[in-house]
Each structure stands twice: as C-alpha cells, then as structure tokens.
C-alpha positions as CSV (number, residue, x, y, z in Angstrom):
1,M,104.8,60.6,124.0
2,F,102.9,63.2,126.0
3,R,106.3,64.7,127.1
4,A,107.3,65.2,123.5
5,Y,104.1,67.0,122.7
6,S,104.5,69.1,125.9
7,R,108.0,70.2,124.9
8,L,106.9,70.9,121.4
9,L,104.0,73.0,122.7
10,A,106.3,74.9,125.1
11,L,108.7,75.5,122.2
12,L,106.0,76.8,120.0
13,L,104.7,79.2,122.7
14,V,108.2,80.6,123.2
15,L,108.6,81.1,119.4
16,V,105.1,82.5,118.8
17,A,105.0,85.0,121.8
18,P,107.5,87.5,120.3
19,L,105.6,87.3,116.9
20,A,102.3,88.1,118.6
21,Q,104.0,91.0,120.4
22,S,105.4,92.5,117.2
23,A,102.0,92.2,115.6
24,E,100.6,94.2,118.5
25,D,103.3,96.8,118.1
26,K,102.5,97.1,114.4
27,G,98.8,97.6,115.2
28,S,99.7,100.8,117.0
29,T,101.2,102.3,113.9
30,Y,98.3,101.4,111.6
31,I,98.3,103.4,108.4
32,S,96.0,102.7,105.4
33,Y,95.2,104.5,102.2
34,I,91.7,104.7,100.7
35,E,91.6,105.5,97.0
36,L,88.5,107.2,95.8
37,K,87.2,106.8,92.3
38,P,88.4,109.6,90.0
39,F,86.5,112.9,90.1
40,V,85.6,114.6,86.8
41,T,83.9,117.9,86.8
42,N,83.6,121.2,85.0
43,F,84.2,124.6,86.7
44,G,84.1,128.2,85.7
45,T,81.4,130.2,84.0
46,A,79.4,129.3,80.9
47,D,81.7,131.6,78.8
48,D,84.9,130.3,80.3
49,M,84.3,126.6,81.2
50,H,87.2,124.4,82.3
51,F,87.6,120.7,83.1
52,L,89.1,119.1,86.2
53,K,90.0,115.5,86.8
54,A,91.3,114.6,90.3
55,E,92.3,111.3,91.8
56,V,92.1,111.5,95.6
57,T,93.6,109.2,98.2
58,L,92.7,109.5,101.9
59,Q,95.1,108.4,104.7
60,V,93.6,106.9,107.8
61,D,95.3,105.7,110.9
62,S,92.9,103.1,112.4
63,E,90.5,100.4,111.4
64,A,87.7,102.5,112.8
65,A,88.7,105.3,110.6
66,H,88.8,103.0,107.6
67,H,85.3,101.8,108.3
68,A,84.0,105.3,108.9
69,V,85.3,106.6,105.6
70,N,83.9,103.6,103.8
71,A,80.5,104.1,105.5
72,H,80.4,107.8,104.4
73,K,82.1,107.5,101.0
74,A,79.1,108.7,99.0
75,Q,78.8,111.9,101.1
76,I,82.6,112.4,100.9
77,R,82.4,112.1,97.1
78,N,79.4,114.4,96.9
79,D,81.0,117.1,99.0
80,L,84.3,116.9,97.1
81,V,82.5,117.2,93.7
82,F,80.8,120.4,94.9
83,L,84.2,121.7,96.1
84,F,85.9,120.9,92.9
85,S,83.2,122.4,90.7
86,A,83.3,125.7,92.6
87,Q,86.9,126.3,91.7
88,T,88.4,129.0,89.5
89,E,91.4,129.1,87.2
90,E,93.3,130.9,90.0
91,S,92.5,128.3,92.6
92,V,93.9,125.4,90.6
93,G,96.3,127.2,88.3
94,T,99.6,126.7,90.3
95,V,101.1,124.0,92.5
96,A,100.7,126.3,95.6
97,A,97.0,126.8,94.8
98,Q,96.5,123.1,94.3
99,Q,98.1,122.4,97.7
100,L,95.7,124.9,99.3
101,L,92.8,123.1,97.5
102,S,94.1,119.8,99.0
103,G,94.0,121.4,102.5
104,E,90.5,122.6,101.9
105,A,89.4,119.2,100.7
106,L,91.0,117.6,103.8
107,K,89.2,120.0,106.1
108,L,85.9,119.5,104.3
109,V,86.2,115.7,104.8
110,Q,87.3,116.0,108.4
111,D,84.5,118.4,109.2
112,M,81.9,116.1,107.7
113,L,83.2,113.1,109.6
114,M,83.3,115.1,112.8
115,E,79.7,116.0,112.3
116,E,78.6,112.4,111.4
117,E,80.9,110.3,113.6
118,G,82.3,112.6,116.3
119,E,85.9,112.2,115.1
120,T,87.8,113.6,112.1
121,Y,89.3,110.2,111.3
122,V,91.2,111.2,108.1
123,A,94.8,112.1,108.8
124,D,95.7,113.4,105.3
125,L,94.4,113.8,101.7
126,F,96.5,113.5,98.6
127,F,95.9,114.3,95.0
128,T,97.5,111.3,93.3
129,S,96.6,113.0,90.0
130,L,95.2,116.4,89.1
131,V,94.5,117.4,85.6
132,V,93.1,120.9,84.7
133,Q,92.2,122.1,81.2
C-alpha cells in the first residue's frame, strides 16, 4: 500500500512541476490594469466654462506597483483632477491634444509615485473614455 502511495506521489510531482514552472514564467510578465473612478470637472474661464469627464485606467507590471498605486490612489485622483481642470479647449479639442494630455497625466502620476515610493511603478495610462463639452 505504501508503494502505491509513493508511486502516486512521484507521479503527482512529475505532473505538478511543469505547472509550477509555467506559473513562475507567467509571474515575470505580470500586467494588471487599475481602473480609477470617473473624473468629472469643469475647465475654462467663468465666461467660457466647459465640462470634462474622463475614465482613466493605469497599467502596472508588478504586484508591488499595484499595491503602491492603491496606497496612493487618493493623491493620484487629486493630482489628476487639478490637471484636468487646468485644461483649455485647445488642449483637449483634438485626438492629438488628448494623447498629449494622456502623456502629461502619466508623467504626473509617475513623478508623484517616484517622490513617494522611489519608483515610477505605472507603465502606462489610458483614457478609456473622454467626453468634452
């Protein structure tokens, strides 16, 4: 009976070892996306007020990055609200301008995380929705 269990255990080890290795390989290509709550803000002057609604998703490439972003989510939101409310019609009026804004937002988040955590952590920033009126 002991032999049967030994053989079964050996067989399981042979089968599980490649699965464990593939899980380790997948760990080295960790990618996760963190969706932030939608941003809604006004921008422009009192005489020419506009509305901006943005849905933002951050791409991170490690569990440590995921935790760092979650730990600083309030500050990230605060900084992005100020960035979005400082825009003009020209800075959000075209697709090219919106891509530049996305780059500015990414740099803002990375700079803040570098200051707070010593690493940039966020690999990319996407507007999953951007409405300007």
